[in-house]
KOLMI-992405 format. One line per 2 residues: number of its first residue (from 1); their letters; for each residue z, y, x of C-alpha. Coordinates in nm, 4 decimals. Layout:
# residues N
NUM = a = Z:Y:X  ...
***
This chain:
# residues 98
1 = xx = 12.2507:10.1673:8.1821  12.0740:10.4900:8.2628
3 = xx = 12.1724:10.8092:8.0741  11.8426:10.8836:7.8463
5 = xx = 11.7784:11.1951:8.0346  11.7744:10.9688:8.3675
7 = xx = 11.4231:10.8311:8.2425  11.0966:10.9850:8.3533
9 = xx = 10.8545:10.7546:8.2145  10.8004:10.5909:7.8406
11 = xx = 10.8134:10.2791:8.0289  11.1649:10.3465:8.1577
13 = xx = 11.2826:10.4323:7.8471  11.1635:10.1371:7.6685
15 = xx = 11.3223:9.9106:7.9297  11.6360:10.0449:7.8584
17 = xx = 11.6021:10.0474:7.4900  11.5517:9.6660:7.5427
19 = xx = 11.8314:9.6376:7.7565  12.0534:9.7956:7.4852
21 = xx = 11.8674:9.5642:7.1994  11.9937:9.2691:7.4222
23 = xx = 12.3495:9.4071:7.4550  12.3469:9.4510:7.0714
25 = xx = 12.2249:9.0650:7.0061  12.4596:8.9085:7.2574
27 = xx = 12.7243:9.0994:7.0773  12.6073:8.9837:6.7507
29 = xx = 12.6390:8.6332:6.8924  13.0090:8.6716:6.9941
31 = xx = 13.0615:8.8125:6.6514  12.9206:8.5250:6.4986
33 = xx = 13.1677:8.2998:6.7232  13.4600:8.4600:6.5949
35 = xx = 13.3509:8.4733:6.1993  13.2867:8.0598:6.2954
37 = xx = 13.6570:8.0574:6.3912  13.8075:8.2232:6.1257
39 = xx = 13.6930:7.9778:5.8554  13.9950:7.7966:6.0075
41 = xx = 14.2234:8.0131:5.8436  14.0578:8.0701:5.5358
43 = xx = 14.1367:7.8306:5.2407  13.9264:7.9222:4.9340
45 = xx = 13.6108:8.1591:4.8387  13.7989:8.4198:4.7633
47 = xx = 13.9696:8.4583:5.1100  13.6068:8.4462:5.2214
49 = xx = 13.4631:8.6760:5.0198  13.7937:8.8978:5.0809
51 = xx = 13.6852:9.1862:4.8839  13.9796:9.4528:4.9786
53 = xx = 13.8738:9.3630:5.3644  13.5022:9.4314:5.2830
55 = xx = 13.5676:9.7790:5.1375  13.8537:9.8503:5.4536
57 = xx = 13.5062:9.7286:5.6735  13.2754:9.9627:5.5034
59 = xx = 13.5099:10.2900:5.5174  13.6026:10.2347:5.9004
61 = xx = 13.2447:10.1656:6.0036  13.1203:10.4817:5.8140
63 = xx = 13.4246:10.6924:5.9938  13.2824:10.5355:6.3128
65 = xx = 12.9246:10.6227:6.2204  13.0250:10.9864:6.1791
67 = xx = 13.2575:10.9749:6.4902  12.9269:10.8856:6.6871
69 = xx = 12.6782:11.1291:6.4463  12.5255:10.8300:6.3174
71 = xx = 12.3634:10.8142:5.9941  12.6981:10.6753:5.8098
73 = xx = 12.5068:10.5455:5.5125  12.2546:10.3697:5.7344
75 = xx = 12.5493:10.1815:5.9486  12.7274:10.0968:5.6165
77 = xx = 12.3921:9.9434:5.4969  12.3924:9.7316:5.8155
79 = xx = 12.7389:9.5976:5.7977  12.6787:9.5020:5.4275
81 = xx = 12.3880:9.2648:5.5169  12.5816:9.1698:5.8247
83 = xx = 12.8894:9.0953:5.6260  12.7108:8.8960:5.3301
85 = xx = 12.5146:8.7091:5.6157  12.8903:8.6095:5.7486
87 = xx = 12.9868:8.5568:5.4050  12.7400:8.2816:5.3267
89 = xx = 12.7860:8.1127:5.6476  13.1145:8.0935:5.6269
91 = xx = 13.1370:7.9493:5.2526  12.8966:7.6647:5.3967
93 = xx = 13.1396:7.5833:5.6894  13.4180:7.5963:5.4412
95 = xx = 13.2368:7.3666:5.2241  13.2066:7.1151:5.5134
97 = xx = 13.5413:7.1679:5.6396  13.7398:6.8360:5.6556
***
């Protein structure tokens, strides 16, 4: 991966952004594999929703965002959407669990 300052055309910058986006998607796919695996250790809806864990995750992600000089509220919103999607997926998996 190049540094942004090493790109000397708009196409070069766009190519790097595309590579980053693909990397993000691959990481999300990998994260989803773990989400599907964690259902093995959850027994009911409360363990899937895990409100205390959610609060912990959002606080930590805000802190990480601040450390990386990103907009913490924006990052928290992204993670809230991601977690909500994962909860829905986990609840479906839990329902079909033998």
